KOLTIPA-267047 format. One record per residue (C-alpha): residue number from 1; residue in three letters; x, y, z. Coordinates in steps of 0.02 Angstrom, whole numbers, plus 50000, padded with zeros to 5 digits. Example, Ala and Ser with C-alpha at 12.3 -4.5 7.8 and 13.67 -1.06 7.14 Angstrom:
FIVO     k     r    east   north      up
FIVO     1   ALA   50615   49775   50390
FIVO     2   SER   50684   49947   50357
REM end
This chain:
FIVO     k     r    east   north      up
FIVO     1   UNK   49469   49319   50040
FIVO     2   UNK   49383   49150   50056
FIVO     3   UNK   49233   49111   50161
FIVO     4   UNK   49233   48974   50293
FIVO     5   UNK   49102   48912   50416
FIVO     6   UNK   49069   49034   50558
FIVO     7   UNK   49142   48914   50685
FIVO     8   UNK   49316   48943   50616
FIVO     9   UNK   49322   49126   50658
FIVO    10   UNK   49331   49123   50849
FIVO    11   UNK   49497   49031   50839
FIVO    12   UNK   49570   49184   50752
FIVO    13   UNK   49478   49325   50844
FIVO    14   UNK   49551   49326   51019
FIVO    15   UNK   49534   49429   51176
FIVO    16   UNK   49686   49527   51115
FIVO    17   UNK   49579   49591   50972
FIVO    18   UNK   49413   49617   51057
FIVO    19   UNK   49485   49710   51208
FIVO    20   UNK   49570   49837   51095
FIVO    21   UNK   49429   49852   50969
FIVO    22   UNK   49365   50028   50997
FIVO    23   UNK   49529   50119   51037
FIVO    24   UNK   49611   50047   50881
FIVO    25   UNK   49458   50079   50773
FIVO    26   UNK   49463   50259   50835
FIVO    27   UNK   49643   50272   50774
FIVO    28   UNK   49601   50192   50607
FIVO    29   UNK   49445   50297   50581
FIVO    30   UNK   49540   50456   50618
FIVO    31   UNK   49679   50401   50499
FIVO    32   UNK   49560   50373   50353
FIVO    33   UNK   49472   50539   50379
FIVO    34   UNK   49640   50627   50369
FIVO    35   UNK   49689   50521   50219
FIVO    36   UNK   49537   50578   50121
FIVO    37   UNK   49561   50759   50175
FIVO    38   UNK   49745   50759   50127
FIVO    39   UNK   49699   50680   49960
FIVO    40   UNK   49580   50822   49922
FIVO    41   UNK   49713   50951   49967
FIVO    42   UNK   49842   50858   49862
FIVO    43   UNK   49725   50864   49713
FIVO    44   UNK   49706   51052   49738
FIVO    45   UNK   49895   51071   49746
FIVO    46   UNK   49926   50976   49584
FIVO    47   UNK   49793   51078   49493
FIVO    48   UNK   49878   51237   49552
FIVO    49   UNK   50046   51179   49483
FIVO    50   UNK   49983   51180   49303
FIVO    51   UNK   49839   51304   49325
FIVO    52   UNK   49904   51440   49444
FIVO    53   UNK   49741   51537   49439
FIVO    54   UNK   49644   51397   49524
FIVO    55   UNK   49582   51462   49694
FIVO    56   UNK   49708   51604   49679
FIVO    57   UNK   49585   51727   49758
FIVO    58   UNK   49563   51619   49915
FIVO    59   UNK   49702   51652   50039
FIVO    60   UNK   49671   51490   50134
FIVO    61   UNK   49706   51386   49979
FIVO    62   UNK   49858   51474   49910
FIVO    63   UNK   49985   51344   49857
FIVO    64   UNK   50102   51371   50005
FIVO    65   UNK   49967   51351   50135
FIVO    66   UNK   49871   51210   50054
FIVO    67   UNK   50034   51115   50022
FIVO    68   UNK   50084   51132   50205
FIVO    69   UNK   49911   51078   50262
FIVO    70   UNK   49913   50927   50145
FIVO    71   UNK   50084   50873   50207
FIVO    72   UNK   50036   50888   50391
FIVO    73   UNK   49869   50800   50365
FIVO    74   UNK   49953   50655   50275
FIVO    75   UNK   50105   50633   50389
FIVO    76   UNK   50029   50667   50559
FIVO    77   UNK   49847   50629   50520
FIVO    78   UNK   49847   50475   50409
FIVO    79   UNK   50021   50401   50432
FIVO    80   UNK   50037   50427   50620
FIVO    81   UNK   49862   50367   50668
FIVO    82   UNK   49864   50215   50554
FIVO    83   UNK   50044   50170   50594
FIVO    84   UNK   50014   50178   50781
FIVO    85   UNK   49857   50070   50767
FIVO    86   UNK   49952   49937   50671
FIVO    87   UNK   50103   49943   50788
FIVO    88   UNK   49997   49926   50946
FIVO    89   UNK   49899   49780   50874
FIVO    90   UNK   50056   49690   50817
FIVO    91   UNK   50143   49712   50984
FIVO    92   UNK   49991   49644   51076
FIVO    93   UNK   49976   49495   50958
FIVO    94   UNK   50159   49451   50963
FIVO    95   UNK   50173   49489   51149
FIVO    96   UNK   50037   49361   51184
FIVO    97   UNK   49924   49465   51297
FIVO    98   UNK   49791   49601   51279
FIVO    99   UNK   49844   49783   51275
FIVO   100   UNK   49841   49870   51444
FIVO   101   UNK   49800   50052   51486
FIVO   102   UNK   49693   50074   51330
FIVO   103   UNK   49613   50231   51405
FIVO   104   UNK   49780   50313   51370
FIVO   105   UNK   49760   50271   51186
FIVO   106   UNK   49588   50352   51179
FIVO   107   UNK   49645   50509   51270
FIVO   108   UNK   49804   50522   51167
FIVO   109   UNK   49712   50498   51003
FIVO   110   UNK   49587   50635   51044
FIVO   111   UNK   49723   50759   51093
FIVO   112   UNK   49834   50710   50945
FIVO   113   UNK   49696   50742   50819
FIVO   114   UNK   49639   50899   50909
FIVO   115   UNK   49816   50966   50896
FIVO   116   UNK   49824   50926   50710
FIVO   117   UNK   49656   51012   50680
FIVO   118   UNK   49713   51164   50777
FIVO   119   UNK   49878   51164   50683
FIVO   120   UNK   49793   51157   50513
FIVO   121   UNK   49682   51303   50561
FIVO   122   UNK   49841   51397   50608
FIVO   123   UNK   49922   51356   50440
FIVO   124   UNK   49764   51410   50348
FIVO   125   UNK   49775   51580   50433
FIVO   126   UNK   49960   51600   50394
FIVO   127   UNK   50034   51542   50560
FIVO   128   UNK   50161   51413   50503
FIVO   129   UNK   50346   51375   50493
FIVO   130   UNK   50451   51351   50337
FIVO   131   UNK   50521   51181   50387
FIVO   132   UNK   50473   51028   50287
FIVO   133   UNK   50368   50900   50384
FIVO   134   UNK   50361   51027   50526
FIVO   135   UNK   50250   51166   50458
FIVO   136   UNK   50129   51159   50605
FIVO   137   UNK   50126   51309   50724
FIVO   138   UNK   50237   51302   50875
FIVO   139   UNK   50095   51299   51002
FIVO   140   UNK   50030   51128   50946
FIVO   141   UNK   50197   51038   50941
FIVO   142   UNK   50214   51006   51130
FIVO   143   UNK   50034   50942   51134
FIVO   144   UNK   50074   50820   50995
FIVO   145   UNK   50231   50759   51082
FIVO   146   UNK   50138   50720   51243
FIVO   147   UNK   49991   50643   51149
FIVO   148   UNK   50106   50529   51051
FIVO   149   UNK   50188   50468   51210
FIVO   150   UNK   50017   50436   51285
FIVO   151   UNK   49962   50330   51137
FIVO   152   UNK   50126   50232   51140
FIVO   153   UNK   50109   50182   51324
FIVO   154   UNK   50011   50019   51291
FIVO   155   UNK   50137   49972   51156
FIVO   156   UNK   50282   49993   51276
FIVO   157   UNK   50189   49891   51407
FIVO   158   UNK   50156   49754   51278
FIVO   159   UNK   50341   49750   51237
FIVO   160   UNK   50405   49748   51416
FIVO   161   UNK   50270   49628   51475
FIVO   162   UNK   50279   49504   51330
FIVO   163   UNK   50255   49323   51377
FIVO   164   UNK   50413   49257   51293
FIVO   165   UNK   50592   49316   51281
FIVO   166   UNK   50597   49272   51097
FIVO   167   UNK   50559   49422   50988
FIVO   168   UNK   50517   49445   50805
FIVO   169   UNK   50572   49570   50673
FIVO   170   UNK   50398   49648   50671
FIVO   171   UNK   50419   49689   50856
FIVO   172   UNK   50591   49766   50830
FIVO   173   UNK   50529   49887   50699
FIVO   174   UNK   50369   49931   50792
FIVO   175   UNK   50459   49968   50956
FIVO   176   UNK   50596   50067   50867
FIVO   177   UNK   50464   50178   50787
FIVO   178   UNK   50375   50206   50954
FIVO   179   UNK   50536   50259   51041
FIVO   180   UNK   50629   50353   50904
FIVO   181   UNK   50494   50472   50844
FIVO   182   UNK   50479   50569   51010
FIVO   183   UNK   50669   50592   51007
FIVO   184   UNK   50669   50653   50826
FIVO   185   UNK   50517   50764   50853
FIVO   186   UNK   50579   50844   51014
FIVO   187   UNK   50754   50880   50945
FIVO   188   UNK   50681   50956   50787
FIVO   189   UNK   50563   51064   50890
FIVO   190   UNK   50705   51134   50994
FIVO   191   UNK   50831   51164   50853
FIVO   192   UNK   50708   51227   50722
FIVO   193   UNK   50566   51311   50818
FIVO   194   UNK   50595   51353   51000
FIVO   195   UNK   50784   51381   51002
FIVO   196   UNK   50830   51383   50818
FIVO   197   UNK   51010   51365   50767
FIVO   198   UNK   51093   51494   50657
FIVO   199   UNK   51143   51490   50476
FIVO   200   UNK   51165   51326   50385
FIVO   201   UNK   51134   51228   50545
FIVO   202   UNK   50947   51249   50516
FIVO   203   UNK   50958   51170   50343
FIVO   204   UNK   51060   51024   50411
FIVO   205   UNK   50938   50992   50554
FIVO   206   UNK   50788   51008   50438
FIVO   207   UNK   50862   50881   50318
FIVO   208   UNK   50906   50765   50462
FIVO   209   UNK   50730   50773   50532
FIVO   210   UNK   50640   50739   50368
FIVO   211   UNK   50753   50592   50326
FIVO   212   UNK   50748   50527   50505
FIVO   213   UNK   50559   50538   50513
FIVO   214   UNK   50553   50426   50359
FIVO   215   UNK   50691   50300   50397
FIVO   216   UNK   50669   50291   50587
FIVO   217   UNK   50481   50312   50604
FIVO   218   UNK   50369   50285   50452
FIVO   219   UNK   50474   50152   50365
FIVO   220   UNK   50490   50046   50525
FIVO   221   UNK   50301   50056   50552
FIVO   222   UNK   50271   49991   50376
FIVO   223   UNK   50406   49858   50389
FIVO   224   UNK   50333   49797   50554
FIVO   225   UNK   50171   49762   50462
FIVO   226   UNK   50260   49676   50318
FIVO   227   UNK   50368   49565   50430
FIVO   228   UNK   50211   49508   50520
FIVO   229   UNK   50093   49486   50372
FIVO   230   UNK   50204   49393   50249
FIVO   231   UNK   50243   49239   50358
FIVO   232   UNK   50071   49249   50439
FIVO   233   UNK   49976   49235   50275
FIVO   234   UNK   50093   49122   50179
FIVO   235   UNK   50120   49005   50327
FIVO   236   UNK   50306   48995   50287
FIVO   237   UNK   50456   49052   50387
FIVO   238   UNK   50553   49204   50330
FIVO   239   UNK   50703   49150   50223
FIVO   240   UNK   50876   49211   50274
FIVO   241   UNK   50801   49272   50438
FIVO   242   UNK   50973   49283   50520
FIVO   243   UNK   51010   49436   50414
FIVO   244   UNK   50853   49527   50471
FIVO   245   UNK   50936   49588   50630
FIVO   246   UNK   51085   49659   50535
FIVO   247   UNK   50965   49744   50415
FIVO   248   UNK   50868   49820   50560
FIVO   249   UNK   51021   49894   50644
FIVO   250   UNK   51088   49957   50477
FIVO   251   UNK   50928   50056   50453
FIVO   252   UNK   50935   50128   50629
FIVO   253   UNK   51118   50179   50627
FIVO   254   UNK   51135   50234   50445
FIVO   255   UNK   50960   50291   50394
FIVO   256   UNK   50956   50466   50468
FIVO   257   UNK   51130   50507   50400
FIVO   258   UNK   51064   50504   50222
FIVO   259   UNK   50973   50669   50247
FIVO   260   UNK   51125   50767   50188
FIVO   261   UNK   51094   50709   50008
FIVO   262   UNK   50966   50849   49994
FIVO   263   UNK   51105   50977   50029
FIVO   264   UNK   51226   50927   49891
FIVO   265   UNK   51297   51086   49817
FIVO   266   UNK   51226   51192   49956
FIVO   267   UNK   51318   51311   50075
FIVO   268   UNK   51359   51172   50199
FIVO   269   UNK   51522   51083   50241
FIVO   270   UNK   51567   50959   50104
FIVO   271   UNK   51578   50814   50228
FIVO   272   UNK   51391   50826   50264
FIVO   273   UNK   51346   50778   50086
FIVO   274   UNK   51488   50652   50075
FIVO   275   UNK   51427   50558   50229
FIVO   276   UNK   51252   50556   50153
FIVO   277   UNK   51318   50480   49991
FIVO   278   UNK   51412   50344   50085
FIVO   279   UNK   51262   50312   50198
FIVO   280   UNK   51146   50290   50048
FIVO   281   UNK   51266   50160   49979
FIVO   282   UNK   51276   50069   50146
FIVO   283   UNK   51087   50069   50161
FIVO   284   UNK   51073   49964   50003
FIVO   285   UNK   51116   49814   50113
FIVO   286   UNK   50958   49846   50212
FIVO   287   UNK   50850   49854   50056
FIVO   288   UNK   50924   49694   49986
FIVO   289   UNK   50894   49598   50148
FIVO   290   UNK   50714   49661   50158
FIVO   291   UNK   50685   49603   49979
FIVO   292   UNK   50760   49431   50015
FIVO   293   UNK   50671   49410   50183
FIVO   294   UNK   50500   49458   50118
FIVO   295   UNK   50505   49391   49942
FIVO   296   UNK   50356   49282   49987
FIVO   297   UNK   50248   49439   49968
FIVO   298   UNK   50280   49435   49780
FIVO   299   UNK   50196   49264   49768
FIVO   300   UNK   50027   49317   49835
FIVO   301   UNK   49935   49158   49790
FIVO   302   UNK   49773   49253   49770
FIVO   303   UNK   49787   49352   49933
FIVO   304   UNK   49741   49534   49901
FIVO   305   UNK   49824   49581   50065
FIVO   306   UNK   49990   49511   50004
FIVO   307   UNK   49967   49605   49840
FIVO   308   UNK   49959   49768   49939
FIVO   309   UNK   50111   49720   50041
FIVO   310   UNK   50206   49658   49889
FIVO   311   UNK   50180   49820   49794
FIVO   312   UNK   50230   49919   49948
FIVO   313   UNK   50390   49817   49971
FIVO   314   UNK   50433   49837   49786
FIVO   315   UNK   50409   50025   49801
FIVO   316   UNK   50515   50029   49959
FIVO   317   UNK   50661   49935   49882
FIVO   318   UNK   50655   50026   49714
FIVO   319   UNK   50642   50192   49806
FIVO   320   UNK   50797   50150   49908
FIVO   321   UNK   50899   50116   49751
FIVO   322   UNK   50836   50277   49669
FIVO   323   UNK   50887   50372   49826
FIVO   324   UNK   51061   50298   49816
FIVO   325   UNK   51075   50343   49631
FIVO   326   UNK   51016   50523   49653
FIVO   327   UNK   51136   50546   49800
FIVO   328   UNK   51281   50542   49676
FIVO   329   UNK   51336   50719   49640
FIVO   330   UNK   51331   50698   49451
FIVO   331   UNK   51150   50637   49456
FIVO   332   UNK   51098   50762   49590
FIVO   333   UNK   51150   50905   49476
FIVO   334   UNK   51003   50857   49363
FIVO   335   UNK   50873   50800   49491
FIVO   336   UNK   50891   50921   49636
FIVO   337   UNK   50760   51057   49653
FIVO   338   UNK   50648   50974   49525
FIVO   339   UNK   50489   50871   49527
FIVO   340   UNK   50600   50716   49529
FIVO   341   UNK   50622   50738   49717
FIVO   342   UNK   50434   50751   49738
FIVO   343   UNK   50415   50590   49638
FIVO   344   UNK   50537   50504   49757
FIVO   345   UNK   50437   50567   49906
FIVO   346   UNK   50273   50505   49833
FIVO   347   UNK   50350   50335   49795
FIVO   348   UNK   50400   50320   49978
FIVO   349   UNK   50240   50386   50057
FIVO   350   UNK   50106   50326   49936
FIVO   351   UNK   50192   50176   49858
FIVO   352   UNK   50288   50102   50005
FIVO   353   UNK   50213   50159   50170
FIVO   354   UNK   50030   50175   50125
FIVO   355   UNK   50019   50013   50026
FIVO   356   UNK   50093   49909   50166
FIVO   357   UNK   49980   49992   50294
FIVO   358   UNK   49829   49962   50182
FIVO   359   UNK   49871   49777   50185
FIVO   360   UNK   49885   49780   50375
FIVO   361   UNK   49716   49868   50390
FIVO   362   UNK   49632   49738   50280
FIVO   363   UNK   49705   49602   50390
FIVO   364   UNK   49673   49671   50564
FIVO   365   UNK   49506   49760   50543
FIVO   366   UNK   49404   49599   50526
FIVO   367   UNK   49490   49531   50681
FIVO   368   UNK   49450   49688   50779
FIVO   369   UNK   49266   49686   50730
FIVO   370   UNK   49243   49497   50721
FIVO   371   UNK   49164   49515   50548
FIVO   372   UNK   49223   49494   50370
FIVO   373   UNK   49241   49636   50248
FIVO   374   UNK   49070   49660   50167
FIVO   375   UNK   49133   49667   49987
FIVO   376   UNK   49281   49582   49905
FIVO   377   UNK   49247   49687   49749
FIVO   378   UNK   49278   49848   49847
FIVO   379   UNK   49446   49781   49907
FIVO   380   UNK   49498   49737   49730
FIVO   381   UNK   49438   49906   49667
FIVO   382   UNK   49540   49994   49802
FIVO   383   UNK   49694   49893   49756
FIVO   384   UNK   49674   49935   49572
FIVO   385   UNK   49649   50120   49610
FIVO   386   UNK   49795   50127   49732
FIVO   387   UNK   49916   50041   49612
FIVO   388   UNK   49859   50137   49458
FIVO   389   UNK   49858   50304   49547
FIVO   390   UNK   50029   50278   49626
FIVO   391   UNK   50110   50221   49463
FIVO   392   UNK   50037   50365   49362
FIVO   393   UNK   50078   50494   49496
FIVO   394   UNK   50256   50438   49528
FIVO   395   UNK   50306   50408   49347
FIVO   396   UNK   50232   50575   49294
FIVO   397   UNK   50328   50669   49427
FIVO   398   UNK   50490   50577   49388
FIVO   399   UNK   50476   50617   49203
FIVO   400   UNK   50426   50797   49241
FIVO   401   UNK   50579   50811   49353
FIVO   402   UNK   50692   50738   49220
FIVO   403   UNK   50627   50861   49089
FIVO   404   UNK   50639   51004   49213
FIVO   405   UNK   50818   50960   49264
FIVO   406   UNK   50873   50939   49084
FIVO   407   UNK   50804   51107   49032
FIVO   408   UNK   50869   51198   49187
FIVO   409   UNK   51045   51144   49140
FIVO   410   UNK   51024   51206   48962
FIVO   411   UNK   51068   51391   48956
FIVO   412   UNK   50989   51407   48784
FIVO   413   UNK   50813   51376   48852
FIVO   414   UNK   50730   51531   48928
FIVO   415   UNK   50670   51504   49105
FIVO   416   UNK   50497   51570   49061
FIVO   417   UNK   50471   51427   48939
FIVO   418   UNK   50515   51287   49059
FIVO   419   UNK   50340   51264   49129
FIVO   420   UNK   50269   51227   48957
FIVO   421   UNK   50384   51077   48932
FIVO   422   UNK   50334   50983   49090
FIVO   423   UNK   50153   51042   49105
FIVO   424   UNK   50082   50885   49017
FIVO   425   UNK   50166   50776   49147
FIVO   426   UNK   50092   50879   49288
FIVO   427   UNK   49920   50852   49210
FIVO   428   UNK   49954   50665   49214
FIVO   429   UNK   50010   50678   49396
FIVO   430   UNK   49846   50766   49436
FIVO   431   UNK   49751   50621   49358
FIVO   432   UNK   49853   50499   49463
FIVO   433   UNK   49812   50594   49622
FIVO   434   UNK   49628   50592   49574
FIVO   435   UNK   49631   50403   49555
FIVO   436   UNK   49717   50388   49725
FIVO   437   UNK   49580   50494   49803
FIVO   438   UNK   49447   50378   49733
FIVO   439   UNK   49538   50229   49810
FIVO   440   UNK   49550   50318   49977
FIVO   441   UNK   49363   50352   49975
FIVO   442   UNK   49330   50168   49939
FIVO   443   UNK   49434   50113   50089
FIVO   444   UNK   49355   50240   50207
FIVO   445   UNK   49179   50191   50152
FIVO   446   UNK   49219   50007   50168
FIVO   447   UNK   49288   50024   50345
FIVO   448   UNK   49134   50123   50397
FIVO   449   UNK   49026   49984   50324
FIVO   450   UNK   49126   49852   50416
FIVO   451   UNK   49114   49943   50583
FIVO   452   UNK   48925   49962   50570
FIVO   453   UNK   48854   49827   50687
FIVO   454   UNK   48712   49780   50569
FIVO   455   UNK   48813   49785   50410
FIVO   456   UNK   48858   49601   50395
FIVO   457   UNK   48836   49438   50487
FIVO   458   UNK   48978   49404   50611
FIVO   459   UNK   49122   49284   50586
FIVO   460   UNK   49142   49247   50402
FIVO   461   UNK   49324   49260   50354
FIVO   462   UNK   49468   49140   50333
FIVO   463   UNK   49590   49131   50479
FIVO   464   UNK   49772   49136   50430
FIVO   465   UNK   49897   49009   50498
FIVO   466   UNK   49923   49040   50684
FIVO   467   UNK   50095   49112   50718
FIVO   468   UNK   50067   49212   50876
FIVO   469   UNK   50189   49216   51021
FIVO   470   UNK   50068   49123   51134
FIVO   471   UNK   50082   48962   51033
FIVO   472   UNK   50238   48980   50927
REM end
């Protein structure tokens, strides 16, 4: 990031940024605390996979409980807080006016994080559900639903009160995420927790919720950031922009139907898995359009922010093609119920979502505080740690899953010997998670340094080309 005379900064830091400074910094600060905490738990989980005796005498950190806590802390702590902060800021910027009703954001953030803390305490004491991405105890789920709606209020007001009728792809994805998550979350609560369906219906709903939470909530939040940052930083219009709308609606209408790919071969109607296979193939159109629209991210021109976004977009597109390949029944026979699925999940969450959100944080935080990042070296170190850790983690899990699937389908190999064949790859995955944790600590420390009023002199960063709704 280059340095320019202080007089250049006020043109980029607007009332939209300064009015929302503390509510959005509260969201970002909470997100990074949960990111570090979930990283520590993830490291514990990976150690337990290849060394089962680690913390075996501590009931709080048994693998089942620590895994559930790590998942909840990452999804609802890091991803939700950071994604909402980015979405609210983007909607205000592109709407052309400051966020309104910011007290709702503060109240909602406090209740949201209180509910997560209470839920993790419940999981640690054994009060949890068996549903993926919904392990939290039933008594915190309604609190979270209300708190999320409270945080989203200023975003909805920014959308409905925007200054121009013209809208941008970043707004579409941000608004979709704000509206669709409460629907997904409330339906899942009813059908899995409060009035659970019987038999295979639970497995179908659970698969639908996990896939929907990714394709209709987390992925749109990350794509909103990417669709804003790439043209903003490069100063160039998005190529083939006419296809962006088709890509958006493809994701919304097809994305959640791909959840049935996790049930291939299970005791469910055959059409559930068949629809998922077809949906995965249809969704390739969305990934191709995203790659074409945002190919400017792969020519960073020295911008570290674009490097984060570019790696995240590459992970997102590659992950989509891997999902389509593993949805085929012949491939699923070797990858299902193995570490390969965990590798796909890490590619989506760590490689795609987190990397794009990191880029958004590095862009918006200086504009919220009115100061530059104190150290360019720390940003580069975080990028190196994030990329290295993600690559090592994902590749190790994919290879471990391939070895595991190959050996599970070989009747000549005793089941007791399977763990020895993929243990080296789990050790490598542990190292990858450790590197990611170091990167997370660097980002959290750097944001704390930036937010400290006496840390740096104000106004010393390069404003990007102006492409806000108020002047475009």
